[in-house]
C-alpha positions in Angstrom: 88.2 -30.9 118.4 90.7 -33.7 118.4 90.5 -33.5 122.0 86.5 -34.4 121.8 87.5 -36.8 119.2 89.7 -38.7 121.9 87.3 -38.3 124.6 84.3 -39.9 122.4 86.6 -42.9 121.4 87.1 -43.7 125.2 83.6 -43.4 125.7 83.0 -45.6 122.9 85.4 -48.2 123.3 83.9 -48.2 127.2 80.4 -48.5 126.2 80.9 -51.1 123.7 82.8 -53.3 125.9 80.3 -53.1 128.7 77.4 -54.2 126.3 79.7 -56.8 125.0 80.1 -58.2 128.7 76.5 -57.8 129.4 75.5 -59.6 126.4 77.9 -62.5 127.0 76.9 -62.8 130.8 73.3 -63.2 129.1 74.8 -65.7 126.6 76.1 -68.1 129.3 73.1 -67.5 131.4 70.9 -69.3 128.6 72.7 -70.3 125.4 71.5 -68.6 122.2 73.1 -67.6 119.0 72.1 -63.9 119.0 73.6 -63.1 122.3 76.8 -64.6 121.3 77.3 -62.8 118.2 75.9 -59.9 119.8 78.4 -59.8 122.8 81.3 -60.6 120.3 80.2 -58.0 118.3 80.3 -55.6 120.9 83.2 -56.7 122.4 85.2 -56.6 119.1 83.9 -53.4 118.4 85.1 -52.4 121.6 88.6 -53.3 121.2 88.7 -51.8 117.5 87.4 -48.3 118.9 90.2 -48.5 121.7 93.2 -49.5 118.9 91.1 -46.5 116.8 91.8 -44.1 119.6 95.4 -45.2 120.2 97.0 -45.6 116.8 95.6 -41.9 115.8 96.9 -40.4 118.5 99.7 -38.2 118.1 102.1 -40.6 119.8 102.1 -43.0 116.8 102.4 -40.3 114.0 105.5 -41.4 111.6 105.4 -45.2 112.8 102.8 -46.0 110.8 102.7 -46.1 106.6 99.3 -44.0 106.8 99.0 -40.5 107.4 96.5 -39.4 110.0 94.1 -37.8 106.8 93.7 -41.4 105.9 94.4 -43.4 108.9 91.7 -41.7 111.3 88.9 -42.2 108.9 90.0 -46.1 107.4 90.4 -47.3 111.0 87.2 -45.5 112.6 85.1 -47.7 110.2 86.7 -50.7 110.7 84.4 -50.9 114.4 81.4 -50.0 112.3 81.9 -52.6 109.8 82.9 -55.2 112.4 79.6 -54.7 114.5 77.1 -54.5 111.5 78.6 -57.9 110.0 78.2 -59.3 113.5 74.5 -58.4 114.1 73.8 -59.4 110.5 75.4 -63.0 111.1 73.5 -63.2 114.4 70.5 -63.1 112.5 71.6 -65.6 110.1 72.9 -67.8 113.0 69.3 -67.5 114.6 67.6 -69.0 111.4 70.2 -71.7 111.6 69.3 -72.3 115.2 65.7 -72.1 114.4 65.9 -74.9 111.5 68.6 -77.3 113.3 67.5 -76.9 117.3 70.0 -77.1 119.2 72.4 -78.7 116.8 72.2 -75.5 114.7 73.7 -73.6 117.8 77.6 -72.1 116.9 80.3 -73.4 119.3 81.6 -70.3 120.8 85.2 -71.1 120.8 84.5 -71.0 116.8 83.2 -67.9 117.0 85.8 -66.0 119.4 88.6 -67.2 117.2 87.0 -65.5 114.0 86.3 -62.4 115.9 90.0 -62.8 117.1 91.5 -63.2 113.6 89.5 -60.6 112.2 90.2 -58.1 115.1 94.1 -58.9 114.8 93.8 -58.7 111.0 92.5 -55.2 111.5 95.0 -54.3 113.6 97.8 -55.2 111.4 96.1 -54.2 108.0 96.2 -50.1 109.8 99.7 -50.9 111.3 101.5 -52.1 107.8 99.4 -51.1 104.9 99.6 -47.9 103.2 95.9 -46.8 103.3 94.3 -44.9 100.4 92.6 -41.4 100.5 89.4 -41.3 102.4 87.5 -38.4 101.5 86.3 -38.3 97.6 84.6 -35.1 97.8 84.3 -34.5 93.9 81.0 -37.4 94.5 77.8 -36.9 95.9 78.6 -39.2 98.8 82.3 -38.1 99.8 82.6 -41.5 101.8 81.5 -43.8 99.9 83.0 -46.8 101.7 80.4 -46.1 104.6 77.7 -47.5 102.6 79.4 -51.1 103.5 78.4 -51.1 106.9 75.2 -49.6 106.0 74.6 -52.8 103.7 75.3 -55.3 106.4 72.9 -53.1 109.2 70.4 -53.1 106.8 70.5 -56.8 106.1 70.5 -57.2 109.6 67.4 -55.4 109.9 65.4 -56.7 107.3 66.1 -60.0 109.0 65.0 -59.1 112.4 61.6 -57.4 111.0 61.1 -60.6 109.3 61.7 -62.7 112.3 58.6 -60.6 114.0 60.2 -61.2 117.2 60.5 -57.5 118.1 56.9 -57.0 118.7 57.0 -59.1 121.9 60.8 -59.6 123.1 62.1 -56.6 124.6 65.6 -57.3 123.4 64.7 -57.9 119.9 62.5 -54.5 119.7 65.5 -52.6 120.7 68.0 -54.2 118.9 65.7 -53.5 115.9 65.9 -49.9 117.0 69.3 -49.5 117.3 69.7 -51.4 113.6 67.5 -48.7 112.3 69.7 -45.7 114.0 72.9 -47.6 112.5 71.7 -48.0 109.1 70.6 -44.5 108.8 73.6 -42.8 110.7 76.0 -44.9 108.3 73.9 -44.3 104.7 72.4 -41.1 105.8 75.2 -39.1 108.1 78.3 -41.0 107.7 78.4 -41.1 103.6 77.9 -37.4 103.7 80.7 -36.6 105.9 83.1 -34.4 103.8 86.0 -33.6 106.0 87.3 -34.8 109.5 85.6 -34.2 112.7 
């Protein structure tokens, strides 16, 4: 089961990095905030997934302040939280760009700096801070922290549905579908997970 988890982390890391790179190529061909945030969000997600795969391996056991029972679920949620926040902010950035035009575009250097700081902050958090337990089996939802990314996925979903471009734009159509899957996965599946693997 642990070997399957490692293999899935490698696949998730590569997929997120590929999607992020493709979105940024699209951003640099026709600059819009949407592709900047989606690309940066997926790149950060890829790095956080890769970090999760490395730091939760047996090689680091004993070097970190948290036991694997806490470290695995907490470091695993980091990438989903990062992505959900960036997708939600991408909708807010679209609203800003729609209201202000070209002046509403956010400089990519600012986004990259924030994403880098958040990613490195996450790395440091897991490397230096003892983490609390991750499972609360006495609750109906054993992993209540999974609702945090679910709220951001839901916020982005509502925003993009209200925007209405998903009816005409293929990218936004698939973005809305992925936000539905992300929200339901977090709220209905991950929150009910009562044990590792």
